[in-house]
N, C-alpha and C positions, 0 to 999 in steps of 0.2 A: 579246172580248179584256180582259182587267186589266192592272194593273201586274205585275212579274214577283215582286213580293213579295206578293202579294195570292194569285197564284196557285201558289206556294211554300209560303204556309203555310194555305191553303183556310179552312174554316171557323173556325181560331183566329184568322185576321185582325181578324175580326168583334170578337172579346173586346179588343180593343186598345182604347187611350183614344180618343175623336174625333179629335183633333191629331195623334196618332200614325197612326190610319187615313189622315187628309188627306197626312200628310208621305208616307208609304210607298205612297202612289197616284199619286205622279209617274210621268209616263210617256208614251207614244207616244198612248196611247191617251185619257187624259186633256187632252192637249197644254199639261203646267203643267212646270216648274221649280220648285226650292226651293233658296232660299241662306239659310243658316242663319249668324247674326253674334254673335259673343259673346265671353265669356272662360275661359279654360282656366285654374283657380284654381291648378291643379298638373301641371304638366309632369315628369316622372319616369323615372329608369332605374336599372338594379340595380346592383350592383359594379362594379369598374373593371374586371374582365373582360369586361363588356357593351360597352364604349365601340369596339372595334376593330368588331365587327359592327356597332354602329348607324351607324359612321362610314361602313364600305363599303354598307351599304342606303342611307343617305342620298343616295348616288352619283347612285342611281337612283329617289331619293322615296318611299321604305318605310321607314317609322318614322324617328325624329328623334333627333339625338344630342346633344340640349341638355337641359336641365332650366331651370324658371322659373315662377315665382309670376304670377297674374293676367296671363296672355298674351293679346292680344288674338287671336281665332281666326276663320277662315270656314270653312265646308264649303258646296260646290257638288255639287249634286245635280242633272245636265242628262242627259237623254235622247237615242239618238240610234242609229241604224243602223251597226253596224262593218262594216268589211269583209268580213264573212261574212252580212251580212243580219241579225245576230241583234239584237235592241233591246238597248242599254246602258245602262246609269246611273250617272254619274261618282261617285265619292265622293274628292272632291279636297279636304282638308283643308290649310288654310295656316294657320302658327302663327306670328305677327309676333313674332317673338325679336327682342333686341336686337340690334342689329349687322346681322343678316341673319335673313330670313323662313325657315322651312324648310317645306316639303311634306310631306304623304304621301297618296301616291295609290292609287286602288283603282278599278275597273272592274267592274261585276259584270252579269252575264247570267244567263238563267233555265238551268238544268240541261236536255240533251236530255230527261230524263224528266219534268222541270215538277216534281220534289219538293225541290229545294233551290235554291239561289243558286250560282253559282260565283263567286268572286273572284279578279280577276288583279290584282298588285301590282306598283305601280311603272312608270317611264316605259317598260319594254319587257317587261312581263308576263312577265317570268322566273318569278316565282312564283305558284302557284295553287293557293287553297284551297276546299274546300267549306264553304260555312256553313247553320247551320241556326237557323232563326228560331221563337220561344218567345212568345206572349202570357202576362203573368204574370198571377195573381188580382187585382192591384191595376193592372191595364190597363197596364203598363210591357211593354218589349219587351227581351229575351235573346236576344242572337245568339252563337252557339257555332263557333268554326272547328272543321274535322275534319281530314281527311289535307291533307297540304301536300304539291307538287312543283315539281320545278325543271324548266324546259324552255328549250333554247336550242340550234337547229336539230335534228339527229337523236336529242338526248339529251332524254329525259322519264323521269326518276327520282323515287322515293319520297322526300322529307327525312327523314333518319334520325332517330329521336326524341330521341339526344342531342343534336342541335344544333337540332332544330325546338322549336317552341313553342303554346301552345293561347293564341287569342286569345278575351276575353269580352266583350263590349259591353250595356252595360243602358243603355236610354234611356227616359226617360219625360218626363210634362208635367206642370207644377207650375201648378195653374190659380190659386194665390194670388198667383202673378208671372207668371204667362202666359208662362213661357218654358220649353224643354226643357232637362232635364237628362242628362249623359251622361257615363259611366263607363268607363274601357278599361283592361283588365289582358291583359299578355302575360307567359305565366308558362311557363318549361321545367322539366319534370316531376323534373328532375335538378338545376338550379341555380335554381331560384326564378322570383321576379319579376323579369324583364328590362326592361320597359317599359311606361308608360301615363300617362294624362291623366285628369281629371274637372273639369267645368265646367258652364256653362251656356249657350243662346243662343236668340233668338227667330228666327224665319222670317219669309220673303216669298215671295210665289209668283209666277212672272211666264209670260207665254204663251210658247210653243214651237212655237207652227203654223207657222212657217216654218222648223223642223226645222235651224236654222243652232246651232252651238256655237262657244263663244268660241276663239281660238287658243289653245293651250297647254293645253286640257283634256284632248283624245284622246292617248292614247299614243304614242309614238314609233314602235312597233312590237306589232301585234296576234297574241295567239295563237286558232290556231284550235282547238286539243286541247281537250276536256271534261273 
């Protein structure tokens, strides 16, 4: 067994910078979790029309409805078995904005075919997206989202392109300062940029051999549909 990210990327995983390989090797197999702490130099969103959608998403810890500069940031990547027996890796991001911290939660699992990662968003996993991972020539990591689906009870529908969006994440390691750099952009094909952030963080690794996950990291509701 290897990490879900190594499995999804195959041989491409070995082209990543060594520090990225370590970070995306976290999981039940190597018994490690990763916590990143740093600063998002910029948290932004698009025009005024975006605000209602961001505010709605924020009620389920999806996206961030505020903007800011030099925002303290934490990302927690912890593995556990969900209620369906799948290895899951948390991507819980906390933005310590003035007045109130905001979270952007995601839980990632390997697709049944092992060729991609499924990204369940928010506290109730109402939104799900395919993620495709690629190593860039410089050893950085590029992640692009694919189709988005909304799931609640018997409802399972594809999010229409008009209101859907594509997420692009670029993560690299800066050897000069010993920090990870990340840039995230969420863009709608028709309306342009919707939300994003960019900054840097350092990482620490902890043992998870006891298989415990701190309260609040797991979602309220888990979705079984892949």
